[in-house]
C-alpha positions as CSV (number, residue, x, y, z in Angstrom):
1,M,52.9,54.2,164.2
2,F,50.5,56.6,162.4
3,K,48.9,57.8,165.7
4,E,52.1,59.7,166.5
5,F,51.6,62.0,163.5
6,V,49.6,64.7,165.3
7,Y,50.4,68.4,164.9
8,K,50.7,69.0,168.6
9,N,53.5,66.4,168.8
10,Y,55.3,68.2,166.0
11,L,55.2,71.4,168.0
12,E,57.2,69.7,170.7
13,A,60.0,68.8,168.3
14,P,63.2,70.8,168.3
15,N,63.6,73.5,165.7
16,F,59.9,73.4,164.7
17,I,58.2,76.2,162.8
18,S,54.5,76.6,163.5
19,F,51.9,76.8,160.7
20,E,51.3,80.4,161.7
21,E,54.9,81.4,161.5
22,A,55.4,79.6,158.2
23,M,52.4,81.4,156.7
24,C,53.7,84.8,158.0
25,I,57.0,84.1,156.1
26,Y,55.1,82.9,153.0
27,E,52.9,86.0,153.1
28,K,55.9,88.3,153.3
29,I,57.2,86.7,150.1
30,I,53.8,87.1,148.4
31,A,53.4,90.7,149.6
32,A,56.8,91.7,148.3
33,A,56.3,89.9,144.9
34,P,56.3,92.4,142.0
35,E,53.7,92.3,139.3
36,N,54.9,91.1,135.9
37,D,58.5,90.4,136.9
38,E,59.6,87.5,134.8
39,G,62.8,87.0,136.8
40,F,60.9,86.8,140.1
41,E,58.3,84.5,138.6
42,M,61.0,82.1,137.4
43,A,62.8,82.2,140.8
44,W,59.4,81.6,142.6
45,E,58.3,78.8,140.3
46,H,61.7,77.1,140.7
47,A,61.4,77.4,144.5
48,I,57.9,76.0,144.4
49,E,59.0,73.1,142.2
50,R,61.8,72.2,144.6
51,M,59.6,72.6,147.7
52,T,56.8,70.4,146.4
53,A,59.1,67.7,145.1
54,Y,61.0,67.6,148.5
55,S,57.8,67.6,150.5
56,D,56.4,64.7,148.4
57,L,59.6,62.7,149.1
58,R,59.5,63.6,152.7
59,A,55.8,62.7,153.1
60,H,56.6,59.2,151.7
61,W,59.6,58.7,153.9
62,K,57.9,57.0,156.8
63,L,55.9,54.8,154.3
64,T,59.1,53.7,152.5
65,P,60.8,50.6,154.0
66,K,64.2,51.6,155.6
67,D,66.1,49.4,153.1
68,D,64.5,51.3,150.2
69,R,65.2,54.8,151.5
70,E,67.8,56.8,149.6
71,N,69.1,59.3,152.1
72,D,71.6,60.8,149.7
73,Q,68.7,61.6,147.3
74,R,66.7,63.2,150.2
75,T,69.7,65.3,151.1
76,I,70.2,66.4,147.5
77,M,66.6,67.4,147.3
78,H,66.7,69.2,150.6
79,D,69.8,71.1,149.5
80,S,68.0,72.1,146.3
81,V,65.2,73.7,148.4
82,I,67.6,75.7,150.4
83,H,69.5,76.8,147.2
84,A,66.2,77.8,145.5
85,L,65.1,79.9,148.5
86,D,68.5,81.5,148.7
87,L,68.3,82.4,145.0
88,L,64.8,83.8,145.5
89,A,66.1,85.9,148.4
90,I,69.1,87.2,146.4
91,Y,66.9,88.1,143.4
92,M,64.6,90.0,145.8
93,E,67.4,91.8,147.5
94,T,68.9,92.8,144.2
95,G,65.6,94.2,143.0
96,K,65.2,96.1,146.3
97,M,62.3,93.9,147.4
98,D,61.8,92.9,151.1
99,A,63.7,89.7,151.6
100,S,63.7,89.8,155.4
101,W,61.8,86.6,155.3
102,R,65.0,84.6,154.5
103,K,66.7,85.7,157.7
104,E,63.5,85.1,159.6
105,L,63.3,81.5,158.2
106,G,66.9,80.9,159.3
107,N,69.4,78.3,158.2
108,Q,68.4,75.3,160.3
109,R,67.8,72.5,157.8
110,K,64.8,70.9,159.5
111,R,63.0,74.3,159.8
112,I,63.6,75.0,156.1
113,G,62.3,71.6,155.1
114,D,59.2,72.1,157.3
115,F,58.6,75.4,155.6
116,A,58.7,73.7,152.3
117,C,56.1,71.2,153.5
118,Y,53.8,74.0,154.6
119,V,54.1,75.9,151.3
120,S,53.3,72.6,149.5
121,L,50.2,72.2,151.7
122,I,49.0,75.6,150.6
123,Y,49.6,74.8,147.0
124,G,47.8,71.5,147.4
125,L,44.8,73.1,149.0
126,F,44.4,75.6,146.1
127,A,44.7,72.8,143.5
128,R,41.2,71.6,144.2
């Protein structure tokens, strides 16, 4: 089963977002982030917390026996990622920051979940 988990196979899935596209969106957020803005920092930290928690659950999904999977919990966590990103975009728009990344990311659930996994990857890499 694990041999199917190859990036090129993912790129053939519907509604995928490439690493490069996800990083472009991520970098737009970072570039628009103001210095010393407590509200932004709180919204960003909340989004990061939601994305990393969701990506952890999602990474373990295939390892968890089907009878032990809690699909309702996964949906709730996925919704919390979407909500956190929406709140971040609203905060940015209200503060006249570039929030075009949110439209670029779109509203397709799988794509947003994939974005969360990519962001978690970056945070994981920098936690060395």
